[in-house]
KEKE-3310 file (N, C-alpha, C; in steps of 0.2 Angstrom, whole numbers, plus 5000, padded with zeros to 4 digits):
npx = (5003:5020:5031:5044:5055:5060:5078:5087:5077:5071:5060:5042:5034:5031:5025:5011:5003:4997:4996:5004:5015:5024:5029:5034:5047:5065:5072:5085:5102:5107:5121:5130:5132:5130:5136:5131:5131:5120:5122:5113:5112:5110:5106:5103:5090:5086:5084:5095:5090:5090:5090:5083:5091:5092:5087:5076:5062:5066:5067:5061:5062:5074:5080:5097:5110:5125:5134:5142:5152:5155:5167:5169:5184)
npy = (4770:4772:4760:4761:4763:4776:4781:4772:4766:4751:4742:4742:4738:4744:4755:4765:4769:4785:4796:4803:4813:4820:4809:4807:4810:4805:4798:4806:4801:4790:4791:4793:4788:4792:4787:4787:4787:4790:4795:4794:4803:4796:4794:4786:4783:4795:4806:4816:4833:4847:4864:4872:4884:4889:4888:4875:4871:4880:4887:4876:4861:4848:4832:4829:4824:4815:4815:4804:4802:4791:4788:4779:4770)
npz = (5091:5089:5084:5087:5100:5112:5113:5125:5132:5135:5136:5136:5146:5159:5156:5149:5134:5129:5121:5105:5096:5082:5076:5063:5063:5065:5080:5089:5089:5103:5111:5122:5138:5155:5170:5187:5205:5218:5235:5250:5265:5280:5297:5312:5308:5302:5288:5280:5276:5265:5262:5248:5239:5226:5209:5202:5212:5222:5238:5245:5255:5252:5248:5253:5244:5239:5225:5215:5201:5188:5176:5162:5156)
capx = (5009:5026:5035:5051:5056:5066:5084:5088:5071:5071:5054:5036:5029:5028:5022:5005:5003:4992:4996:5010:5016:5031:5032:5037:5055:5069:5075:5092:5106:5109:5128:5133:5128:5133:5134:5133:5128:5118:5123:5109:5115:5105:5109:5098:5084:5084:5087:5097:5087:5094:5085:5085:5092:5091:5085:5069:5061:5069:5063:5059:5066:5076:5085:5104:5114:5132:5134:5148:5152:5160:5168:5172:5190)
capy = (4771:4770:4754:4763:4766:4781:4778:4771:4763:4744:4739:4746:4735:4748:4762:4765:4774:4790:4801:4804:4817:4820:4802:4807:4812:4800:4800:4808:4795:4789:4788:4794:4786:4795:4783:4790:4784:4794:4792:4797:4803:4793:4793:4784:4783:4801:4807:4823:4837:4853:4870:4874:4891:4892:4883:4872:4870:4885:4888:4870:4856:4843:4827:4830:4819:4816:4812:4801:4801:4786:4789:4773:4771)
capz = (5094:5085:5086:5089:5107:5112:5115:5132:5134:5132:5136:5137:5151:5165:5153:5146:5129:5129:5115:5103:5090:5079:5074:5057:5064:5069:5086:5089:5092:5110:5111:5128:5145:5161:5176:5193:5211:5223:5242:5254:5271:5285:5303:5316:5304:5300:5282:5280:5271:5264:5260:5241:5238:5219:5204:5202:5219:5226:5244:5247:5258:5247:5251:5252:5241:5237:5219:5212:5194:5185:5169:5159:5153)
cpx = (5015:5029:5042:5051:5061:5072:5085:5082:5071:5065:5048:5032:5027:5024:5015:5005:4996:4991:5003:5010:5023:5034:5035:5045:5058:5071:5083:5096:5108:5116:5131:5129:5133:5131:5136:5129:5126:5119:5118:5112:5109:5109:5103:5091:5081:5088:5089:5093:5091:5089:5088:5085:5092:5089:5078:5068:5064:5064:5060:5064:5068:5080:5092:5107:5121:5132:5141:5147:5157:5161:5172:5179:5189)
cpy = (4768:4764:4755:4766:4772:4778:4778:4767:4756:4740:4744:4744:4739:4754:4760:4771:4778:4794:4801:4810:4818:4814:4802:4808:4806:4803:4802:4802:4796:4786:4788:4792:4789:4791:4787:4786:4790:4791:4797:4797:4802:4792:4792:4785:4790:4803:4815:4827:4844:4858:4872:4881:4894:4886:4880:4870:4874:4887:4882:4866:4851:4838:4829:4824:4820:4812:4810:4800:4796:4787:4782:4774:4770)
cpz = (5089:5088:5088:5095:5107:5115:5122:5135:5131:5132:5138:5142:5156:5162:5149:5141:5130:5123:5112:5097:5088:5077:5067:5057:5067:5075:5085:5092:5099:5110:5118:5134:5150:5167:5182:5199:5216:5230:5246:5261:5276:5291:5308:5314:5302:5293:5282:5274:5270:5261:5253:5241:5231:5215:5205:5209:5224:5232:5248:5251:5252:5251:5249:5249:5240:5230:5216:5205:5192:5178:5166:5156:5145)
residu = (MET:SER:ASP:VAL:LEU:PRO:PRO:GLY:ILE:ASN:THR:THR:SER:PRO:PHE:LYS:PHE:TYR:ALA:SER:SER:GLY:ASP:GLU:LYS:GLU:TRP:LEU:PRO:PHE:THR:LYS:ILE:LYS:ASP:TYR:THR:ASN:ALA:PHE:ILE:VAL:GLN:GLU:GLY:LYS:LEU:LEU:LEU:GLY:TYR:LYS:LYS:ARG:GLY:PHE:GLY:GLN:GLY:LYS:LEU:ALA:VAL:SER:THR:ILE:ARG:PHE:TRP:PHE:TYR:PRO:ASP)
# end
């Protein structure tokens, strides 16, 4: 296993190495971080679900979230 971690990963403690390839290439620089918070809609112990109309998981029930983006000044 390469001793160089991917950008954004600081530790390997919860991860287990299985296989690798492309170790001869450098990682692309990790320069932009996008911070956001998900808000889950819960009322009386019930979680709001929505029906996926398009994209990955189309036709399935999914947790509805409100996403807030924070852009640092």
